[in-house]
Phi, psi and omega in degrees: 000136181289158179299317180298317180293319178297318179298316179298319182292331177287321186273343179303315179300325180290319178297318181291331179272319186268338179086168177226167181294339181272356184287136177277139177085153184280340181254118180303151185306317182301321178292320178300316182296310181294316179301316179299321181294333183255358181070037181246139176299126185296327180292325176292316179300313181294322178297322177294315179299319177298320179293320186283317190226030181306133182217133179278124179274169181300332180277004176091356178272162178249136179216154171299143182244121188291338184251058179248135171238146172236107187256111180049049177071021177239110183287141175224134178241141184239152182287332184222162175298318181299317180295318178295318179300313179300317179294316179300314179297320179298314179297318180296320177297330178281356179089007178278123182243342181279078184227127172267138191235134166078194182308314185264003178050053179284130185285123182298317184300316185268337187233028183304316182297321178291323181286330182082227181278163175303323180293315179295322181301333182263004175283121190306313182289323177297312180300318179297317179295319179297313178299320180295320178296322178295314178299316181297321179295321177295321177295320180299328179282330188248338184056033182211117182295323180302312179291319180299324178301311180296319181290337176302320183270319186218079185295338184243015182219098186296326179295311178294324178298318180295316178299315180296315180304319178298319179295317179296319182296331175298314177295320181298319177298319178297316181297312182291334177276357179078011182253134172257139177295131180251000000 
């Protein structure tokens, strides 16, 4: 495979998840596809991803960033999956388990089995599917998307869940209003 072709094949998943300035609609196609498969509203899924791994791009727009780690409440963003993977493995070797991983910031300590290996945890669609399954499970318990949003972040702490829900709802209003934060 040529280098140009290999580069394109690596970046297509990122374009479909993060979107481009030429993309129609506020929710990128990749989120719509995964949300549809799990019966989750795509705008809620995308708003959660924006809340979890929001990253300012060079063009001034904000998008979820797939190679984000949050290590003991300290966010770190990496340019490549490999760089994030190397950092994740280093932290795990140090015995640090309280790490949120990827687009959906799925917690390694609580969801390691769902995430699989450190490399798999950083695959954007896998990470998105795991996060979506967690959100869907919270909805199944509450039958309320508003409550499920908060429980996605803090299932056992209603105060933190409420604070988180407010942050997600800010993104949700922008998405539903058709405006992207610039």
